[in-house]
C-alpha positions as CSV (number, residue, x, y, z in Angstrom):
1,M,-2.1,-37.3,-29.3
2,A,-5.0,-39.0,-27.5
3,E,-3.1,-42.3,-27.4
4,R,-0.1,-40.5,-25.7
5,A,-2.4,-39.1,-23.0
6,F,-4.0,-42.4,-22.5
7,D,-0.6,-44.1,-22.2
8,K,0.5,-41.6,-19.6
9,I,-2.7,-42.0,-17.6
10,M,-2.3,-45.8,-17.7
11,Q,1.3,-45.6,-16.6
12,G,0.3,-43.4,-13.7
13,L,-2.4,-45.8,-12.6
14,K,0.1,-48.7,-12.8
15,E,2.6,-46.8,-10.7
16,M,-0.1,-46.0,-8.2
17,D,-1.0,-49.6,-7.9
18,A,2.6,-50.7,-7.5
19,Y,3.1,-48.0,-4.8
20,Q,0.0,-49.2,-2.9
21,K,1.3,-52.8,-3.0
22,G,4.7,-51.7,-1.7
23,K,6.5,-52.5,-4.9
24,L,7.4,-48.9,-5.7
25,K,8.7,-46.2,-3.4
26,A,7.4,-42.7,-3.9
27,R,9.4,-39.5,-3.5
28,K,8.5,-37.6,-0.3
29,R,9.0,-34.0,0.5
30,T,8.4,-32.3,3.8
31,L,7.5,-28.6,3.7
32,K,7.9,-26.2,6.5
33,I,6.1,-22.9,5.9
34,E,7.2,-20.1,8.2
35,P,4.5,-18.1,10.0
36,I,3.7,-14.7,8.4
37,R,5.4,-11.8,10.2
38,A,3.2,-9.0,11.3
39,Y,3.9,-5.5,10.0
40,D,2.7,-2.5,12.1
41,A,2.6,1.1,10.9
42,K,6.2,1.8,11.9
43,K,7.6,-1.3,10.1
44,V,5.6,-0.6,6.9
45,K,6.9,3.0,6.9
46,N,10.4,2.0,7.6
47,L,10.3,-0.6,4.8
48,R,9.1,2.0,2.4
49,K,11.3,4.9,3.4
50,E,14.5,3.5,4.8
51,L,14.9,0.2,2.9
52,L,13.3,1.1,-0.5
53,N,13.5,4.9,-0.4
54,L,10.1,5.1,-2.2
55,T,7.2,7.6,-2.0
56,Q,3.9,6.3,-0.8
57,T,2.6,6.5,-4.4
58,A,5.6,4.4,-5.7
59,F,5.2,1.9,-2.9
60,A,1.5,1.6,-3.5
61,G,2.4,0.7,-7.2
62,V,4.9,-1.9,-6.1
63,C,2.3,-3.5,-3.7
64,G,-0.6,-3.3,-6.2
65,V,-2.7,-1.2,-3.8
66,S,-4.0,2.4,-3.6
67,N,-2.3,5.3,-2.0
68,K,-5.1,5.4,0.6
69,T,-4.2,1.8,1.6
70,V,-0.5,2.7,2.1
71,E,-1.6,5.7,4.1
72,A,-3.9,3.6,6.2
73,W,-1.1,1.0,6.9
74,E,1.3,3.8,7.9
75,S,-1.1,5.6,10.1
76,G,-2.1,2.3,11.9
77,K,-5.7,2.6,10.7
78,N,-5.4,-0.7,8.8
79,M,-3.1,-3.6,9.0
80,P,-1.6,-5.2,5.9
81,S,-3.1,-8.5,4.7
82,G,-1.2,-11.7,4.9
83,S,-0.2,-11.5,1.2
84,A,1.1,-8.0,1.6
85,C,3.1,-9.1,4.7
86,R,4.6,-12.0,2.7
87,L,5.6,-9.5,0.0
88,F,7.2,-7.3,2.7
89,E,9.1,-10.3,4.1
90,L,10.5,-11.0,0.6
91,I,11.5,-7.4,0.2
92,E,13.2,-7.3,3.6
93,N,15.1,-10.5,2.9
94,D,16.2,-9.3,-0.6
95,P,15.5,-5.7,-1.4
96,E,17.0,-6.1,-5.0
97,A,14.4,-8.7,-5.8
98,L,12.0,-6.1,-7.0
99,E,14.5,-4.9,-9.6
100,R,15.6,-8.3,-10.7
101,G,11.9,-9.4,-11.0
102,G,11.2,-6.4,-13.3
103,I,8.7,-4.9,-10.8
104,L,10.7,-1.8,-10.0
105,S,13.2,0.0,-12.3
106,I,15.4,2.7,-10.7
107,S,17.3,5.1,-13.0
């Protein structure tokens, strides 16, 4: 087992050396990360009520936050964090993703 790990490390080092000397081409990926959309009180409430048809309690469970947090978002007292806004974007783009991902079960 240790020999296998050593061999893999050595192979990686040899490939790195070949790349630095221009003898090996490396794969290159370019990532474009879209800016996070902002969600105000009206957008959060619309997402919860109109798109998902959930109570504040159920929506809080989906988002992993307390009821008070959802209340604060919807009243405009607090703004959702970046990670919450990313979740909202995913939900807006694909409302069924919650069910497919096993996060929400509707019967």
